[in-house]
C-alpha positions, 0 to 999 in steps of 0.5 A, a space after each residue: 442502578 439509580 440516578 444517584 450512582 456516581 457513575 452518572 454525571 449531570 450537567 443539569 438537574 430539571 424537577 417538575 413538581 407540583 407544591 413541594 413544600 405541601 408535600 411529605 418533608 421527606 419527599 421533599 428532602 429527596 427531591 432537594 438532595 438530588 437537585 444539590 446533594 452537597 447543600 442537602 446531604 442528610 435527611 436527619 439534619 433537614 428533618 430536625 431543622 424543617 421537620 414540623 414547621 408551625 410558625 410563619 417565620 420558618 415558612 419564609 426561612 424555607 421559601 428562602 431555602 428553595 427560592 434558588 431552586 424554583 423556576 415558577 410561571 405565574 399566571 398573570 406573566 403567561 396570559 395577559 388577557 386574563 382579568 384580575 380575580 375578583 372573590 366574594 366570600 359568602 358565609 352560609 348558614 346551616 340548614 336546621 336538619 344539618 345542624 341536627 345531624 352535626 350535633 349528633 355526629 359531634 356528641 357521637 349520639 348513636 340513637 339519632 344517627 341510627 333511629 329507623 336503621 336495621 343495623 349500624 351500617 345502614 346509618 352514618 360512621 363515626 369514624 373518621 369524626 372530622 371527614 363526616 362532620 365535613 360531609 354533613 357541612 356539603 350535604 346530608 345525602 353525603 352521609 350513609 343511609 341519610 338520603 333514604 331518611 330525608 327527602 330534601 334534595 336542596 333543604 339538605 344543604 345550606 349551601 344548595 340552599 344558596 345555590 338554588 337561590 343565585 342559579 336562575 339569577 346567573 342564567 338569566 344574566 347570560 353568565 357561564 357557572 363553574 362549581 368545584 367540590 372536593 367530594 366526587 359524590 357531591 357531584 353526584 348530588 349536584 348533578 341530580 339537582 340540576 337535572 330536575 331543575 332542567 338545566 344544562 351542565 357538563 360534568 368534569 371528574 376523575 373518570 371523564 377522560 381524553 376526548 370526552 373531557 375536551 368535548 365537554 370543555 368546548 360546549 361550555 365555552 362555545 361562544 355560539 351557544 345560545 344556552 351554554 351548560 
């Protein structure tokens, strides 16, 4: 038995969701069909109209379609004390070693990638090449087997070279610094770096839950800390 059975009658329907359009369009239709079945009765016709949105005009049209169904709460409407966001984009060049590995991955240069390796599994993978290139752009240690080959914690990443220059200045001026990464293994590299530099830090990822997570946040935000992480 599901909530779609005719024996259920609803006066109101509310769905809590995150980024519906970024989800699979079939899943998105399921949400719309549940909310307003008469207007979105058929999956095939919906996919024919919106299944492959590629232009800005089609995206705007989709936004117009779902706007009557969305109650959106904006940060600036909820917390008035939050200052406007200031964003500075800094383009960071790959280090020489990163460029070498990037080119080897892109050209599938097995001889370079597997040098000094006893078997292929000991070196960087060529499966899902786009992901391997993303890892290479973050830090060489994210590639399999490279950490044993290159002893360059900082120079293995152009981003870390920049961070190594910025952190002392930011700490000197009393700033608290948040660093984000989509790769959990990149957080491992950052943790090693901060430990080597004897810098206090808190780490929050999917494995840090409950009271430990909140305690880390409280330590980071403590206004009375003379040396905040």
